[in-house]
N, C-alpha and C positions, 0 to 999 in steps of 0.2 A: 177821576177823584178816588173811587174805590180801589182801582189798580195801584195808585200811588200809595195809599194807606196800607195795602196788602204788602207791597214791597218794603215799606218802612218797618212794618211789624215783623216781617220775615228777617230783616237785617238785625233786629234787636231782640228776637225771641230765641230762647234756647229750648231744645228738647232734652228729655232725660238722658239721652245718649251723650250729650255734651259734657256730662259730669264724669264720664269714664276717663280713666287716666290716659288712654291712647289718644283722646281728642285734644285738639289745641284751640278750638274756637273760644272766643271771649265769652265766658259764662254769665256775665252780668247783663241783665236786661236794661233797656232804656229806662224802664220804670225806676230802677235803683239809682241811676244817674239823676233823674228828675227828682226823686225823693231826697237825694243828697243835696241837690241845688236848693230845694225848698227849705230843708233844715238849715243850710248855710245862710240863706236870706233871712229867715226868722230869728237866727241866733247871732247875727253879726260876724259870720265867718266869710272868708274869701269865697266869692261866687264864680270864680273863673276856673279853679282847679281843685280837685280833691283826690285823695288816695283811697282806692278800694282794694281790699285784700280778700280773695276767695280761697280760704284754706282747705276747701273741699277738693281742690285740684291737687294732683300728685305733687309732692314737694320737689321733684326733679324737673318740674315745669315752671315757667314764669306764672306767678299768681298774685303779684303786687302790681296793680294797674294805676297809672297816673291818668286821670280823666280830665279832659277839657270839657267843662260843663257848659261853656258857651256854645260849642259846636257838637256836643254829645258824641265825642270820639275819644279814643285812647291815644295819648301822646307817646307813652313809652311803658314798658313793663319790665319786671325783674323777678328774680328768685327771692324767696323770703322763707325764713325758718318758721317752725311752730315749736311750742314748748314740749319738753320731754316729760313733764309731770313727775320730775324727780326719779325717772327710771334711767336705765343705761341708754336706751334709744327707743323712741316712739315713732313708728312709721306713719300712723294716722293721727290726726289732731283730736285731742280731748280738751274740753273747755272747763275751766274753773277759775274763780276769782278769789279763792281762799288764800289768805296770806301764807307764803311759804310753799305753795303747791307746785310751782315750777311749770304751770300749764299756760296755754294761751287763753285769752279772754275775748269773747265776741263782743261786738258793739262799736259804738262811735267814740272816738277819742279826739281831743284837741291836741295838735302838735304844739308843744310848748317851746321853751327857751333852749337854745344851744348851750352845751357845756362840754368841757373836756373831762372825760371819765376813764374808767378802766379800759374801755375799748376806743380810746382817743375821742373823736368827734361823736357826739350823741345829742339827741333831742328828747326832752322829757315828754311823756305822754300822760294826759289827764283823761281818765275814764269818765264818760258822760252818762252812763246808764247803770242800772243795777247789776248788769252782767259784768261790768268792768270797773266798778266804783273804787276798788282798792288798787288800781294801777299805779298811782303815784306812791302809795305806801309800799307796794311790792317792788318799787324801782323798775317798773316796766318802761322801757325807753326804745327809741328808734336809733339803732347804731349799726355799724358794719363789723364784719369779721371775715378773715381770710378763708374760713371754711366754706363760705358761700361763693360759688363761682358766678361768672357773668352770664353764662349761657345755659340753656336747658341741658340736663344730663340724663333725662328719662331714658331707660327705666331705672337708672341708679337714683339714689336719694342723697339729699344734702344733710348737713348736720342739724341738730336740734338746738334750741335755746332754753333758757329758764323762763320762757314766757315772753321774752322781748321780741320786738319786730326787728329781726336781724337780716341785713342785706349785704351784698358784696361791697367792698370799698369803692369801686367805680360807680355802682348804682347809687350809693349814698352821696357821692359827689354830684351826680345828676339831680338827686332830690334836693340837695343843699342849694343848688343854683335856683331852683324853683322856690324853696322856702324863703330864702334871703331876699327875693324880689317882692314878697308879699307884705303888705302893711297889716292885713287882718289875719287872724289865725286860720290854719288849714285843717280841714276835716280829714281824719284817717279813720276808715270804717272797716272793721273786720266783720265781714258778712258771715252770718250763720245759716 
């Protein structure tokens, strides 16, 4: 019994080394998936899948994770931008929720309705915490852009956004197939 628990803990625990850009291990612990599932249960969200983003990972690596909460595993992952904070380019993420800041905002979001916008297909994001409560007002959405590739490009970096969760066109299609099958809202959580 102890040996089984040790193996399970080892599979879902991360060391400080896993946050270095050279590392490729999934940096989210089982506790984050369990916390996401608990939040979804309590708040009427889909309890089968959630989106976890770890922006502490180098932006040339996949850091948008689609999590199967029923089996505590990763279904797929993709590259995702972070906000430029209205600079020419920002290599490391800075967080702010101030309207007009152009930065990423940490916290839990509800993936909202589909719409056709400036970047064609997009999904509104509704901030659920103090750290991202202005997301809708700031027009922070989930959308794609051709500047985001499909595969890791580390040590190179991908483009920035103005705070939006921006993925590759192909990865957005993958996310759309998941979103459209769900009757309840999906949790998107930018981990801080």
